[in-house]
C-alpha positions as CSV (number, residue, x, y, z in Angstrom):
1,X,14.9,-26.4,-1.5
2,X,17.3,-23.8,-3.1
3,X,17.8,-20.7,-1.2
4,X,18.7,-17.0,-2.6
5,X,18.3,-13.4,-1.2
6,X,17.7,-10.4,-3.2
7,X,18.7,-6.9,-2.4
8,X,16.6,-4.4,-3.4
9,X,18.4,-0.9,-3.5
10,X,16.0,2.5,-3.7
11,X,16.8,5.8,-3.2
12,X,13.4,6.6,-1.5
13,X,12.5,5.6,1.8
14,X,8.6,4.9,1.4
15,X,9.2,2.9,-2.1
16,X,10.8,-0.5,-2.6
17,X,11.6,-2.0,-5.8
18,X,9.4,-4.4,-7.6
19,X,11.8,-5.8,-9.4
20,X,13.4,-7.7,-6.9
21,X,9.6,-8.9,-5.6
22,X,9.3,-10.0,-9.1
23,X,12.3,-12.4,-9.5
24,X,11.6,-13.7,-6.1
25,X,7.9,-14.4,-7.1
26,X,9.0,-15.9,-10.1
27,X,11.8,-18.4,-8.7
28,X,9.4,-19.4,-5.9
29,X,7.2,-20.8,-8.6
30,X,9.9,-23.1,-9.4
31,X,10.5,-24.4,-5.4
32,X,12.7,-21.9,-4.2
33,X,13.0,-20.1,-0.9
34,X,14.0,-16.7,-1.8
35,X,13.7,-13.7,0.6
36,X,13.5,-9.9,-0.4
37,X,15.6,-7.1,1.7
38,X,14.3,-4.1,0.8
39,X,15.6,-0.5,1.7
40,X,19.4,-1.5,1.6
41,X,20.6,2.0,0.7
42,X,19.4,2.8,3.8
43,X,20.7,0.0,6.1
44,X,24.3,0.2,8.1
45,X,27.0,-2.3,6.5
46,X,27.0,-3.8,10.0
47,X,23.4,-4.4,9.6
48,X,23.6,-5.9,6.4
49,X,26.2,-8.5,7.3
50,X,24.4,-9.2,10.8
51,X,21.3,-10.1,8.7
52,X,23.1,-12.3,5.9
53,X,25.1,-14.4,8.8
54,X,21.5,-15.3,10.2
55,X,20.3,-16.2,6.5
56,X,23.0,-18.1,4.8
57,X,22.3,-22.0,5.0
58,X,23.8,-24.7,2.7
59,X,21.3,-24.5,0.1
60,X,22.1,-20.7,-0.8
61,X,22.9,-20.6,-4.3
62,X,23.2,-16.7,-5.1
63,X,23.1,-13.4,-3.7
64,X,21.0,-11.0,-6.0
65,X,20.7,-7.3,-6.4
66,X,18.1,-5.3,-8.4
67,X,18.8,-2.3,-9.6
68,X,16.2,0.6,-10.7
69,X,17.4,4.1,-12.2
70,X,21.2,2.6,-11.0
71,X,20.8,3.5,-7.2
72,X,24.1,2.4,-5.8
73,X,26.3,3.7,-3.5
74,X,29.9,3.0,-1.9
75,X,28.4,0.7,1.3
76,X,26.9,-1.1,-1.5
77,X,30.1,-2.3,-2.9
78,X,31.8,-2.8,0.7
79,X,28.7,-4.9,1.1
80,X,29.4,-7.0,-2.1
81,X,33.5,-6.9,-1.2
82,X,32.3,-8.7,2.6
83,X,29.9,-11.3,0.5
84,X,32.9,-12.2,-1.8
85,X,35.2,-12.6,1.1
86,X,33.0,-14.2,3.5
87,X,30.9,-16.5,1.1
88,X,33.6,-16.6,-2.0
89,X,31.6,-19.9,-3.1
90,X,28.1,-18.0,-3.5
91,X,27.7,-16.0,-6.7
92,X,26.5,-12.4,-6.9
93,X,23.9,-11.2,-9.5
94,X,22.9,-8.1,-10.2
95,X,19.9,-7.2,-12.6
96,X,18.1,-4.3,-13.9
97,X,17.4,-2.2,-16.7
98,X,20.4,-0.6,-18.2
99,X,22.4,-2.5,-15.3
100,X,25.5,-2.2,-16.6
101,X,25.5,1.8,-16.2
102,X,25.5,0.7,-12.2
103,X,28.8,1.4,-10.6
104,X,28.5,-1.9,-9.0
105,X,31.6,-4.1,-7.9
106,X,32.3,-7.5,-7.1
107,X,29.4,-8.7,-9.4
108,X,29.7,-12.2,-11.0
109,X,26.6,-12.1,-13.4
110,X,25.0,-9.4,-14.8
111,X,21.3,-9.4,-15.9
112,X,20.5,-6.4,-18.1
113,X,16.8,-5.8,-18.7
114,X,13.7,-8.1,-17.5
115,X,15.6,-10.7,-16.3
116,X,12.5,-13.7,-15.4
117,X,13.7,-16.2,-18.2
118,X,17.8,-15.4,-17.9
119,X,17.7,-16.1,-14.0
120,X,16.2,-19.4,-14.7
121,X,18.7,-20.4,-17.0
122,X,21.7,-18.8,-15.1
123,X,20.3,-20.8,-11.6
124,X,19.9,-24.1,-13.5
125,X,23.7,-23.8,-14.6
126,X,24.6,-23.1,-11.1
127,X,22.5,-25.8,-9.4
128,X,24.0,-28.2,-12.2
129,X,20.5,-29.3,-13.7
130,X,21.6,-27.8,-17.1
131,X,24.8,-28.0,-18.5
132,X,24.1,-26.0,-21.6
133,X,26.2,-22.8,-21.9
134,X,24.7,-19.4,-20.9
135,X,24.3,-16.7,-23.6
136,X,26.9,-14.0,-22.8
137,X,27.2,-10.6,-24.8
138,X,30.4,-10.9,-26.2
139,X,31.0,-7.2,-26.3
140,X,32.1,-7.6,-22.7
141,X,35.6,-9.6,-22.4
142,X,35.5,-8.1,-18.3
143,X,32.2,-9.4,-17.3
144,X,29.6,-11.9,-17.7
145,X,26.6,-10.0,-19.3
146,X,23.4,-11.3,-20.0
147,X,21.6,-9.4,-22.3
148,X,18.0,-10.7,-21.1
149,X,15.9,-8.8,-23.6
150,X,17.5,-10.6,-26.3
151,X,19.3,-13.8,-25.5
152,X,16.3,-15.0,-22.7
153,X,13.2,-12.8,-23.7
154,X,10.7,-12.3,-20.7
155,X,8.0,-10.5,-22.9
156,X,5.0,-11.3,-22.9
157,X,4.9,-13.5,-20.0
158,X,1.3,-15.0,-19.1
159,X,1.4,-13.6,-15.4
160,X,3.4,-10.8,-13.6
161,X,2.1,-11.6,-10.5
162,X,4.0,-10.3,-7.2
163,X,3.1,-12.3,-4.0
164,X,4.3,-10.6,-1.0
165,X,5.1,-12.6,2.2
166,X,4.8,-12.2,5.5
167,X,8.9,-11.5,6.3
168,X,8.3,-8.4,4.1
169,X,6.6,-6.6,6.4
170,X,4.3,-4.1,4.0
171,X,2.1,-1.1,5.1
172,X,-1.6,-0.7,4.2
173,X,-0.5,2.7,3.3
174,X,2.0,1.7,0.4
175,X,1.3,2.2,-3.3
176,X,3.2,-0.7,-4.8
177,X,3.7,-1.2,-8.5
178,X,1.8,-3.6,-10.7
179,X,2.6,-4.8,-13.9
180,X,-0.2,-5.8,-16.4
181,X,1.7,-6.0,-19.4
182,X,5.2,-5.1,-21.1
183,X,5.8,-3.0,-24.0
184,X,4.1,-0.4,-25.8
185,X,1.7,-0.6,-29.0
186,X,3.6,2.5,-30.1
187,X,6.9,3.4,-31.2
188,X,7.9,7.5,-30.6
189,X,10.9,8.6,-31.7
190,X,12.6,9.8,-28.4
191,X,11.9,6.7,-26.5
192,X,14.5,4.7,-24.6
193,X,11.9,1.9,-23.6
194,X,13.4,-1.4,-24.7
195,X,10.1,-3.3,-26.1
196,X,8.0,-0.8,-28.7
197,X,5.6,-1.5,-31.3
198,X,3.7,-4.3,-29.7
199,X,1.0,-6.2,-31.5
200,X,-2.2,-7.0,-29.8
201,X,-3.4,-7.4,-26.2
202,X,-0.5,-9.1,-24.4
203,X,-1.6,-8.1,-20.9
204,X,-2.1,-10.8,-18.1
205,X,-5.1,-12.4,-16.9
206,X,-7.8,-10.9,-15.2
207,X,-7.6,-13.8,-12.3
208,X,-3.7,-12.9,-11.7
209,X,-4.6,-9.0,-11.7
210,X,-7.5,-9.9,-9.1
211,X,-4.8,-12.1,-6.8
212,X,-2.2,-9.9,-6.5
213,X,-4.6,-7.1,-5.7
214,X,-6.7,-9.0,-3.0
215,X,-3.8,-10.8,-1.5
216,X,-2.5,-7.3,-0.7
217,X,-5.5,-6.3,0.7
218,X,-6.6,-8.9,2.7
219,X,-3.2,-9.2,4.3
220,X,-1.9,-5.7,4.8
221,X,-5.0,-3.4,3.7
222,X,-3.0,-2.1,0.6
223,X,-5.4,-0.3,-1.8
224,X,-3.6,2.0,-4.0
225,X,-1.2,0.7,-7.0
226,X,1.1,2.3,-9.8
227,X,0.8,0.7,-12.7
228,X,3.8,-0.4,-14.5
229,X,3.2,-0.3,-18.1
230,X,4.5,2.3,-20.6
231,X,1.0,3.1,-22.0
232,X,-1.8,1.7,-20.1
233,X,-5.0,3.4,-22.2
234,X,-3.7,2.1,-25.2
235,X,-6.2,-0.5,-25.8
236,X,-9.8,0.2,-24.1
237,X,-10.8,-3.3,-24.2
238,X,-7.6,-3.8,-22.0
239,X,-8.9,-1.2,-19.2
240,X,-12.7,-2.5,-19.6
241,X,-11.4,-6.2,-19.0
242,X,-9.5,-5.1,-15.5
243,X,-12.2,-2.5,-14.6
244,X,-14.8,-5.6,-14.7
245,X,-12.4,-7.2,-11.9
246,X,-12.0,-4.1,-9.7
247,X,-16.0,-3.1,-10.0
248,X,-16.2,-6.5,-8.0
249,X,-13.9,-6.2,-5.3
250,X,-15.2,-5.6,-1.8
251,X,-12.7,-2.2,-1.4
252,X,-12.4,0.5,-3.6
253,X,-8.6,0.9,-4.8
254,X,-6.7,4.0,-6.5
255,X,-4.5,3.3,-9.6
256,X,-2.1,5.9,-10.7
257,X,-0.7,4.9,-14.6
258,X,1.2,6.2,-17.6
259,X,-1.8,7.4,-19.9
260,X,-1.1,8.8,-23.4
261,X,-3.1,11.8,-23.6
262,X,-4.3,11.9,-27.3
263,X,-5.8,8.9,-26.8
264,X,-7.9,9.8,-23.5
265,X,-9.2,12.8,-25.5
266,X,-9.9,10.9,-29.2
267,X,-11.2,7.7,-27.2
268,X,-14.1,9.1,-25.0
269,X,-15.5,5.3,-24.5
270,X,-12.1,5.2,-22.2
271,X,-13.7,7.7,-19.7
272,X,-16.2,5.3,-17.8
273,X,-13.6,2.3,-18.1
274,X,-11.2,4.4,-16.2
275,X,-13.2,5.5,-13.6
276,X,-14.8,2.0,-13.2
277,X,-11.0,1.0,-12.7
278,X,-10.6,3.4,-10.4
279,X,-7.2,4.7,-13.1
280,X,-7.4,8.1,-11.5
281,X,-4.0,9.1,-11.1
282,X,-2.5,10.4,-14.8
283,X,0.9,10.5,-16.0
284,X,0.6,11.9,-19.4
285,X,3.4,12.5,-21.8
286,X,2.0,15.1,-23.6
287,X,5.6,16.0,-24.3
288,X,4.8,19.5,-26.6
289,X,1.7,21.5,-27.9
290,X,3.7,22.6,-30.5
291,X,2.0,20.4,-33.6
292,X,5.3,20.3,-35.7
293,X,7.1,18.9,-32.7
294,X,4.6,16.5,-31.9
295,X,4.3,15.0,-35.7
296,X,8.3,14.4,-35.5
297,X,7.8,12.4,-32.1
298,X,4.3,10.6,-33.3
299,X,1.9,13.0,-31.1
300,X,0.7,15.1,-33.7
301,X,-3.1,15.6,-32.9
302,X,-4.3,19.3,-33.0
303,X,-3.2,20.8,-29.7
304,X,-6.1,22.8,-29.5
305,X,-7.9,19.6,-29.7
306,X,-6.1,17.8,-26.7
307,X,-6.3,21.0,-24.4
308,X,-10.1,21.0,-24.6
309,X,-10.1,17.2,-24.0
310,X,-8.4,17.5,-21.0
311,X,-10.3,20.3,-19.8
312,X,-13.4,18.0,-20.4
313,X,-12.4,15.2,-18.8
314,X,-11.2,17.0,-15.6
315,X,-14.7,18.3,-15.2
316,X,-16.2,14.8,-16.4
317,X,-14.3,13.5,-13.3
318,X,-15.6,16.1,-10.6
319,X,-19.0,15.0,-11.6
320,X,-18.2,10.9,-11.8
321,X,-14.8,10.6,-9.4
322,X,-14.8,13.8,-7.1
323,X,-11.4,14.2,-5.4
324,X,-10.2,11.0,-7.3
325,X,-8.4,12.3,-10.4
326,X,-5.2,14.0,-10.4
327,X,-3.2,14.3,-13.5
328,X,0.3,15.4,-14.5
329,X,1.3,17.1,-17.7
330,X,5.2,15.8,-18.8
331,X,6.8,18.5,-21.2
332,X,9.9,17.9,-23.2
333,X,11.5,21.5,-23.8
334,X,13.7,21.6,-26.7
335,X,12.1,19.2,-29.6
336,X,12.8,20.2,-33.0
337,X,10.4,22.9,-34.4
338,X,9.9,23.9,-31.1
339,X,10.2,27.7,-30.2
340,X,10.6,30.0,-27.4
341,X,7.9,31.7,-28.4
342,X,5.7,28.1,-28.6
343,X,7.0,27.2,-25.1
344,X,5.8,30.5,-23.1
345,X,2.2,29.8,-24.8
346,X,2.5,26.2,-23.4
347,X,3.0,28.2,-20.0
348,X,0.4,30.7,-20.4
349,X,-2.2,27.9,-21.2
350,X,-1.2,25.8,-18.3
351,X,-1.5,28.8,-15.9
352,X,-4.9,29.7,-17.5
353,X,-6.4,25.9,-17.7
354,X,-4.4,23.7,-15.7
355,X,-3.7,24.8,-12.3
356,X,-5.4,22.6,-10.3
357,X,-3.6,19.6,-11.8
358,X,0.0,19.2,-12.1
359,X,2.9,19.8,-14.7
360,X,6.8,18.7,-15.3
361,X,9.1,20.1,-17.7
362,X,12.6,18.5,-18.9
363,X,15.4,19.4,-21.1
364,X,15.3,16.8,-24.2
365,X,17.7,14.3,-23.1
366,X,19.4,12.3,-26.0
367,X,22.0,9.9,-24.5
368,X,25.6,9.7,-25.9
369,X,25.5,6.4,-27.6
370,X,26.6,3.6,-25.2
371,X,26.3,0.2,-25.6
372,X,25.8,-0.4,-22.2
373,X,22.2,1.2,-22.4
374,X,19.6,-1.4,-22.4
375,X,17.9,0.5,-25.4
376,X,18.4,3.5,-27.7
377,X,16.0,5.7,-29.0
378,X,15.8,6.9,-32.8
379,X,16.8,10.4,-31.7
380,X,20.2,8.7,-30.4
381,X,20.5,6.6,-33.3
382,X,20.1,9.5,-36.5
383,X,20.0,12.7,-34.7
384,X,20.7,14.6,-38.3
385,X,17.0,13.0,-39.9
386,X,15.5,15.0,-36.7
387,X,17.5,18.6,-37.7
388,X,19.5,17.8,-34.2
389,X,23.3,17.7,-34.2
390,X,25.6,17.2,-31.7
391,X,27.5,19.9,-30.1
392,X,29.1,17.9,-27.0
393,X,28.5,15.5,-24.2
394,X,28.0,15.9,-20.5
395,X,28.4,13.2,-17.6
396,X,25.2,12.3,-16.3
397,X,25.6,8.8,-13.9
398,X,22.0,9.1,-12.9
399,X,21.8,9.6,-9.0
400,X,24.5,10.3,-6.5
401,X,24.6,10.3,-2.7
402,X,24.3,12.8,-0.7
403,X,23.9,13.6,3.3
404,X,21.6,16.5,4.7
405,X,22.9,18.5,7.7
406,X,22.0,15.8,10.0
407,X,23.5,13.4,8.2
408,X,20.7,11.5,6.9
409,X,21.0,9.9,3.3
410,X,19.6,11.5,0.1
411,X,19.8,11.1,-3.3
412,X,20.3,13.4,-6.0
413,X,20.0,14.1,-9.9
414,X,23.4,14.4,-11.3
415,X,21.4,16.8,-14.5
416,X,18.9,18.8,-13.0
417,X,15.5,18.8,-15.1
418,X,17.1,16.8,-17.6
419,X,14.7,13.9,-18.5
420,X,12.0,12.4,-21.0
421,X,12.0,9.0,-20.9
422,X,14.7,7.3,-18.8
423,X,17.7,9.7,-16.6
424,X,20.1,7.1,-15.8
425,X,22.5,8.0,-18.5
426,X,26.4,7.7,-18.4
427,X,26.6,10.6,-20.5
428,X,23.8,12.9,-22.5
429,X,24.1,14.9,-25.6
430,X,24.5,18.4,-25.5
431,X,22.5,19.1,-29.0
432,X,21.4,21.8,-30.8
433,X,18.7,22.4,-33.5
434,X,17.8,25.3,-35.6
435,X,15.4,27.1,-33.1
436,X,17.1,26.1,-29.8
437,X,20.0,24.4,-27.9
438,X,20.5,22.4,-25.1
439,X,21.5,25.7,-22.7
440,X,18.4,27.7,-24.0
441,X,16.1,24.7,-23.1
442,X,17.9,24.4,-19.6
443,X,16.8,28.4,-19.1
444,X,13.3,27.8,-20.2
445,X,13.4,24.8,-18.0
446,X,14.1,26.7,-14.9
447,X,12.4,29.3,-15.7
448,X,9.2,27.1,-15.7
449,X,10.2,25.8,-12.0
450,X,10.6,30.0,-10.7
451,X,7.9,32.1,-9.5
452,X,7.8,33.3,-13.1
453,X,6.6,29.7,-14.4
454,X,4.2,27.3,-13.8
455,X,1.8,28.6,-10.9
456,X,-0.2,25.2,-10.4
457,X,1.1,21.9,-8.7
458,X,4.5,21.3,-10.8
459,X,6.0,18.1,-10.4
460,X,3.3,16.4,-8.4
461,X,3.3,13.4,-10.6
462,X,0.2,11.1,-9.2
463,X,2.9,8.3,-9.9
464,X,4.7,9.9,-7.3
465,X,1.8,10.0,-4.7
466,X,3.2,7.4,-2.6
467,X,5.0,9.6,-0.1
468,X,1.6,11.3,1.0
469,X,-0.3,8.0,1.7
470,X,2.5,7.2,4.4
471,X,3.0,10.7,5.4
472,X,-0.3,11.5,6.4
473,X,-0.9,8.0,7.5
474,X,-3.9,6.9,5.2
475,X,-5.2,4.7,2.7
476,X,-7.9,6.9,1.2
477,X,-7.0,8.8,-2.0
478,X,-9.3,11.4,-1.1
479,X,-7.6,12.6,2.0
480,X,-4.3,13.4,0.1
481,X,-6.3,14.8,-3.1
482,X,-5.5,18.8,-2.3
483,X,-2.1,17.7,0.0
484,X,1.2,18.8,-2.2
485,X,4.1,16.7,-2.6
486,X,6.7,20.2,-2.4
487,X,5.6,19.8,1.3
488,X,7.0,16.6,2.0
489,X,10.5,16.2,2.9
490,X,12.0,12.7,2.5
491,X,13.7,13.1,5.8
492,X,10.6,13.4,7.6
493,X,10.2,11.4,11.0
494,X,7.4,9.3,9.6
495,X,10.1,8.0,6.8
496,X,12.9,7.8,8.8
497,X,10.9,5.4,11.3
498,X,9.7,3.3,8.3
499,X,13.4,2.4,7.8
500,X,13.9,1.8,11.1
501,X,11.2,-0.4,12.2
502,X,11.9,-2.4,8.6
503,X,15.3,-2.9,9.7
504,X,14.2,-4.1,13.5
505,X,11.7,-6.5,11.9
506,X,14.2,-8.0,9.5
507,X,16.9,-8.5,11.5
508,X,14.6,-10.1,14.2
509,X,12.7,-12.4,11.8
510,X,12.4,-15.7,12.3
511,X,10.5,-18.0,10.0
């Protein structure tokens, strides 16, 4: 049986990267033995060496690394250097969205974007069962780059099933990610997601969804999930399809998801379906309540209608799902036509009607054109069309590694409050338009997070609720409904213990 080890670096002690587990599950269907090593950023180099020495055998075909938000560190490069020296015959493969921005060294193959079919083609080449040439991106002469999105498409697939193993040492208080479909029905102008304008329902089967949810609950007691789909409520029939499954489960799960707010308001038939499915953590990209700005990015519904609908839905959940609903409104400051006055009007409304819920604000992020990115938004490709002009560029290498006063590792964004869809740019454009520029938007966002800004739960996005389950040691959402993520330090003892226990269990694991 072919063997591989896939390492998953993430910058949060309570959160695993699902990409590694997805590729591992996919390869196991091809009769591979693949072990995932989570939280590797927080391992000591000697611990990683010890583990690898205990795992490598004559059937080991490759070492894999799965990145997200390009989390990397100097220790990772020391580790890959050691792997090349110790096992020169075993290639190293790295994959992920915009993986080419990852500051990784000693890599043999780079797989950009969704990688299931790309990794099958590559592994068949490595083990000699397929002699046909691999399709590499010819723009790179210094590295072997496989563009999974175009050369080996993996969307749609019939299933995105992930099955965890005993050696993964899952916790009941985790909130893993589940993928139901890939791509988005819409094609918003500012969006950097790689698959847009999807036609028809391409979601996975009810059985695949049920098996993943039940397997995790039956083996580890996991009840809470984050749905990865770019816009989960794009189709009411899709929600109903999976609500039918959830309603028949022997337990009551809780899901967070990316929800489009204008659809939630305009399609009230979704309300009961979302409650039946327990999709009650809503991260909503409202982006702006300036209607002119909204029309430019394909979100031009009357702002007053959206506001009224969101308040109505909140009241509806108070009746039909008490202490189960948490929503975050995501705002982008600086969209064309947005003014300081319209932005302040938005904050005033939030402070009157949204203080029970959460809101986040970001400066409009436009990536400086770079072929290393998986995808470029229409804003990036055509600034002039939208009345934008570039007045400079700023380094924005995703997240950087720091240490707190106790020496504990932490990850910090290199550009505070820069965001929107994707925050891992090598460079971001410093922009201006007739009503605002990057610097003015930055001041408004900083004010948003100050004592003079939004007075509700700023930044308490339900897709980040995962840390609260671990911190308060519960699987019941009602127990953390009124908790604030700003009260939780990522170097709290509970999170340090999660990593310590996981490393001990992994190193001592014997099949």
